[in-house]
Backbone as numpy.savetxt, mean C-alpha at the origin, in Angstrom:
# Nx Ny Nz CAx CAy CAz Cx Cy Cz
-4.84 17.22 -20.41 -4.95 15.45 -20.55 -5.87 15.29 -20.55
-6.31 14.13 -21.63 -7.45 13.42 -22.11 -7.71 12.25 -20.78
-8.64 11.72 -20.96 -9.23 10.85 -20.05 -8.71 9.52 -20.24
-8.38 8.75 -21.31 -7.58 7.69 -21.90 -5.80 7.91 -20.88
-5.38 9.12 -21.14 -3.87 9.39 -20.78 -3.86 9.65 -18.67
-5.24 9.94 -18.53 -5.50 9.97 -16.86 -5.52 8.34 -16.68
-6.22 7.77 -17.23 -6.78 5.88 -17.11 -5.37 5.68 -16.64
-4.57 5.88 -17.99 -3.20 4.93 -17.94 -2.32 5.60 -16.90
-2.43 6.56 -16.60 -1.29 7.32 -15.73 -1.70 6.43 -14.32
-3.13 6.87 -14.15 -3.51 5.94 -13.19 -3.43 4.60 -12.78
-3.20 3.90 -14.07 -2.93 2.34 -13.49 -1.63 2.14 -13.66
-0.80 3.22 -13.93 0.90 3.02 -13.85 1.18 3.37 -12.20
0.12 4.17 -11.72 0.93 4.89 -10.41 0.01 3.81 -9.69
-1.12 2.59 -10.08 -1.40 1.58 -9.44 -0.37 0.70 -9.05
-0.15 0.34 -10.09 1.34 -0.94 -10.66 2.13 -0.76 -9.58
2.85 1.01 -10.02 3.94 0.96 -8.96 4.07 1.07 -7.33
2.48 1.23 -6.62 2.49 1.21 -5.54 1.99 -0.26 -5.08
1.44 -1.03 -6.03 1.03 -2.04 -5.49 2.30 -3.11 -5.52
3.27 -2.87 -6.19 4.40 -3.52 -6.59 5.36 -3.19 -5.18
5.31 -2.09 -4.62 5.86 -1.64 -3.44 5.16 -2.01 -1.91
4.26 -1.94 -2.37 3.74 -2.32 -1.35 3.40 -3.93 -0.68
3.59 -4.69 -2.43 4.14 -6.17 -2.08 5.37 -6.09 -0.96
6.21 -5.43 -1.70 7.82 -5.07 -0.78 7.78 -4.95 0.69
6.62 -3.83 0.93 6.68 -3.58 2.38 5.92 -4.69 3.28
5.01 -5.32 2.77 4.25 -6.64 3.81 5.58 -8.00 3.62
6.16 -8.07 2.76 7.57 -8.88 3.22 8.42 -8.56 3.88
9.12 -7.16 4.12 9.93 -6.46 4.78 9.82 -5.84 6.55
8.56 -5.46 6.37 8.73 -4.47 7.64 8.53 -5.65 8.46
8.34 -5.07 9.91 7.91 -5.93 11.32 7.01 -4.67 11.97
5.80 -5.79 12.14 4.73 -4.91 13.04 5.24 -5.05 14.03
4.93 -3.83 14.95 5.15 -4.11 16.31 3.47 -4.17 17.17
2.88 -4.10 16.37 1.30 -3.89 17.39 0.05 -5.17 16.55
-0.02 -6.38 16.77 -0.49 -7.40 16.21 -1.63 -6.93 15.90
-2.49 -6.50 16.42 -4.34 -6.01 16.06 -4.16 -5.30 15.05
-3.01 -4.07 15.18 -2.87 -2.91 13.79 -2.31 -3.65 12.42
-1.62 -5.06 12.67 -1.24 -5.83 11.87 -2.16 -6.54 11.40
-3.00 -6.91 11.82 -4.40 -7.73 11.22 -5.21 -7.04 10.49
-5.41 -5.29 10.91 -5.65 -4.67 10.25 -5.92 -3.99 9.03
-4.16 -4.19 9.02 -3.72 -3.09 7.61 -3.48 -4.45 6.83
-3.44 -5.53 7.37 -3.30 -6.84 6.54 -4.69 -7.31 5.61
-5.71 -7.34 6.47 -6.86 -7.45 6.08 -7.53 -6.49 4.66
-6.71 -4.60 5.07 -7.44 -4.24 3.39 -6.15 -4.67 2.64
-5.33 -5.28 2.98 -4.14 -5.52 1.70 -4.75 -6.75 1.24
-5.24 -7.55 1.82 -5.61 -8.92 0.85 -7.35 -8.56 0.39
-7.72 -7.81 0.68 -8.80 -7.30 -0.15 -8.31 -6.53 -1.32
-7.24 -5.28 -1.27 -6.73 -4.77 -2.47 -6.17 -5.93 -3.59
-5.53 -7.01 -2.92 -5.22 -8.24 -3.69 -6.02 -8.36 -4.89
-7.21 -8.71 -4.01 -8.46 -9.35 -4.39 -9.00 -8.58 -5.71
-9.42 -7.25 -5.51 -9.81 -6.48 -6.43 -8.99 -5.80 -7.33
-7.52 -6.18 -7.26 -6.46 -6.02 -8.28 -6.67 -7.31 -9.12
-6.49 -8.55 -8.71 -6.61 -9.18 -9.33 -7.76 -9.75 -10.28
-8.89 -9.26 -9.75 -10.26 -9.52 -9.96 -10.56 -8.62 -11.24
-9.66 -7.47 -11.70 -9.76 -6.38 -12.71 -10.50 -5.17 -11.81
-10.86 -5.11 -10.71 -11.25 -3.96 -10.07 -10.48 -2.80 -9.48
-9.42 -2.16 -10.76 -8.57 -1.25 -10.52 -9.06 0.06 -9.51
-10.43 0.57 -9.65 -10.17 1.65 -8.70 -10.43 1.11 -7.33
-11.28 0.05 -7.11 -11.43 -0.23 -5.53 -9.72 -0.47 -5.10
-9.09 -1.33 -6.09 -7.84 -1.53 -6.03 -6.87 -0.11 -5.43
-7.13 0.74 -6.37 -6.15 2.02 -6.27 -6.74 2.66 -5.13
-8.02 2.89 -4.63 -8.15 3.23 -3.11 -7.72 3.05 -2.22
-7.97 1.30 -2.10 -7.05 0.76 -1.00 -5.63 0.79 -0.94
-4.95 1.08 -1.91 -3.61 1.46 -1.86 -3.35 2.78 -1.15
-3.96 3.51 -1.69 -3.73 4.76 -0.84 -4.05 4.97 0.97
-5.19 4.10 0.81 -5.53 3.91 2.35 -4.62 3.46 2.71
-4.11 2.22 2.44 -3.21 1.25 3.15 -1.62 2.24 3.60
-1.42 2.95 2.56 -0.49 4.02 2.78 -0.46 4.82 3.82
-1.51 5.22 3.91 -2.08 6.22 4.95 -1.86 5.25 6.51
-2.78 4.29 6.14 -2.48 3.16 8.03 -0.70 3.34 8.37
0.23 2.74 7.04 1.50 2.35 7.06 2.13 3.65 7.65
2.08 4.46 7.10 2.58 5.84 7.53 1.88 6.48 9.25
0.88 6.22 9.54 0.83 6.54 10.89 1.57 5.55 11.64
1.19 4.24 11.24 2.10 3.28 12.16 3.42 3.93 12.58
4.16 3.98 11.10 5.68 4.52 11.17 5.92 5.40 12.19
5.02 6.46 12.24 4.99 7.43 12.80 5.10 7.51 14.22
3.93 6.39 14.50 4.05 5.93 15.94 4.76 5.03 16.77
5.62 4.62 15.71 6.92 3.74 16.16 6.54 2.35 16.38
5.30 2.20 14.80 4.80 0.42 15.41 5.20 -0.14 14.38
6.21 0.28 13.60 6.90 -0.70 12.66 8.24 -0.49 12.93
8.78 -1.38 12.50 10.27 -1.53 11.65 10.31 -1.65 10.57
10.92 -0.63 10.19 11.04 -0.55 8.67 12.98 -0.91 8.02
13.10 -2.01 7.15 14.48 -1.72 6.73 14.78 -0.06 6.34
16.11 -0.28 6.12 16.49 1.05 4.95 16.41 1.11 3.70
16.23 -0.33 3.64 16.21 -0.05 2.13 14.94 0.45 1.26
13.81 0.28 2.20 12.39 0.78 1.86 12.12 2.16 2.80
12.82 2.60 3.45 12.72 3.65 4.37 11.87 4.81 3.50
12.48 5.07 2.65 12.44 6.34 1.89 11.03 6.31 1.10
9.81 5.57 1.24 9.03 5.50 0.87 7.67 5.68 2.33
8.36 5.68 2.92 7.41 6.08 4.12 7.63 7.90 4.75
6.72 8.31 5.04 6.88 9.93 5.27 7.20 9.64 6.75
7.90 9.29 7.31 9.05 9.30 8.65 9.69 10.37 9.10
């Protein structure tokens, strides 16, 4: 795979995961308000970088955010609707 295809693949992954996170933040119920504020601050940064063309920074934050959300889910700190539950490692 050449650099162009790698970049296109990463951008495609970023687009997919960004859209999934938009759904997640609309649908999940956070049971710990401090952690909710923490992860939402990263989400706001991610959206800023994404909209301003800083795709690498946005991609890094997408992965970091998923890690935080998965930890929260495994500690029962999120209520996750069934239609998006498959996105979590629970």
